[in-house]
Structure formats: structure tokens, C-alpha cells
C-alpha positions as CSV (number, residue, x, y, z in Angstrom):
1,M,23.5,8.4,-1.0
2,P,26.7,7.2,-1.8
3,A,26.1,4.4,-4.9
4,A,27.4,1.8,-2.4
5,E,24.1,2.3,-0.3
6,L,21.6,2.9,-3.3
7,L,20.9,-1.1,-3.8
8,P,20.5,-2.0,0.1
9,S,18.7,0.7,0.8
10,A,16.1,0.4,-1.9
11,K,16.2,-3.4,-0.4
12,R,15.2,-2.7,2.3
13,V,12.2,-0.1,1.0
14,A,11.0,-2.8,-0.9
15,S,11.4,-5.3,1.8
16,E,8.9,-2.6,4.1
17,I,6.2,-2.2,0.8
18,L,6.1,-5.9,0.4
19,A,5.0,-6.2,4.2
20,R,2.0,-4.5,3.3
21,G,-1.5,-6.0,2.5
22,P,-1.2,-6.9,-1.3
23,I,-4.3,-5.3,-2.2
24,A,-3.7,-2.0,-0.5
25,V,-0.4,-2.3,-2.2
26,R,-1.2,-2.8,-5.6
27,F,-4.2,0.0,-5.1
28,A,-1.6,2.2,-4.1
29,M,1.0,1.7,-6.6
30,D,-1.6,2.1,-9.5
31,A,-3.2,5.2,-8.1
32,A,0.4,7.0,-8.2
33,I,1.1,5.6,-11.4
34,R,-2.4,6.8,-12.9
35,G,-2.3,9.3,-10.7
36,L,0.4,11.4,-12.9
37,E,-2.0,11.2,-15.9
38,T,-5.2,12.9,-14.1
39,D,-5.8,16.1,-12.2
40,L,-6.2,16.5,-8.6
41,A,-10.2,16.2,-8.7
42,H,-9.9,12.5,-10.8
43,G,-7.3,11.8,-8.6
44,L,-9.0,12.3,-5.6
45,E,-12.2,10.3,-7.0
46,M,-10.1,7.4,-8.1
47,E,-8.3,7.7,-4.3
48,A,-11.8,7.7,-2.6
49,A,-12.8,4.9,-5.2
50,Y,-9.7,2.7,-3.8
51,F,-10.3,3.1,-0.6
52,G,-13.7,1.9,-0.5
53,L,-12.2,-1.5,-2.3
54,V,-9.7,-1.7,0.3
55,S,-11.7,-1.6,3.0
56,A,-13.9,-4.2,2.1
57,T,-11.2,-6.8,2.5
58,A,-10.4,-9.2,4.9
59,D,-6.8,-7.9,4.6
60,M,-8.1,-4.7,6.0
61,R,-9.8,-6.1,9.0
62,E,-6.7,-8.0,9.7
63,G,-4.8,-4.7,9.7
64,L,-6.9,-3.5,11.9
65,R,-7.0,-6.3,14.2
66,A,-3.3,-6.4,14.2
67,F,-2.6,-2.5,14.9
68,L,-5.4,-2.9,17.8
69,E,-3.7,-5.8,19.2
70,K,-0.2,-4.7,18.6
71,R,1.1,-7.6,16.8
72,K,2.4,-8.1,13.0
73,P,-0.4,-8.7,10.6
74,T,-0.9,-11.3,8.4
75,F,-1.9,-10.6,5.1
76,T,-3.7,-13.2,3.1
77,G,-4.3,-11.1,-0.3
78,V,-8.1,-11.3,0.3
């Protein structure tokens, strides 16, 4: 990628990430960072634990509803 395209491309990716549910993004980032320091078995345990926590949020329900209703979700961070 040419250097002139790097910053605009990074901003686009960051914008797409920030449009997602903030709780899920926080856990995904944590899992990615911590996953580098652990083995596969512990990484999978961490992923399962985070999935369980995210599944209990209002944002998860909102994301699913929005998908089924074919609309953009409105995440609240709850």
C-alpha cells in the first residue's frame, strides 16, 4: 500500500471498528492482546468466557434485532 493511502485506510478501519458494539470491541481487543501471551487452550477458554459475557448484554440483543430487521444497530454500551 502506498504511504499516502495508509492513514486514510487506517481511519476507515478504525471507523468500522468503532461502529461495532463497544463491549464486544473491548473484549475482542483484550483477547487479541492477551491471546498473544497464552497457549491455544487458554486462549479458547478466554474467548468462551468473553462470548458468555457479551451474550448477556443489551448490545448483543440490539445487534441481533438490528440484523434480523435489516437495520443499523444503535449500541449503548450496556
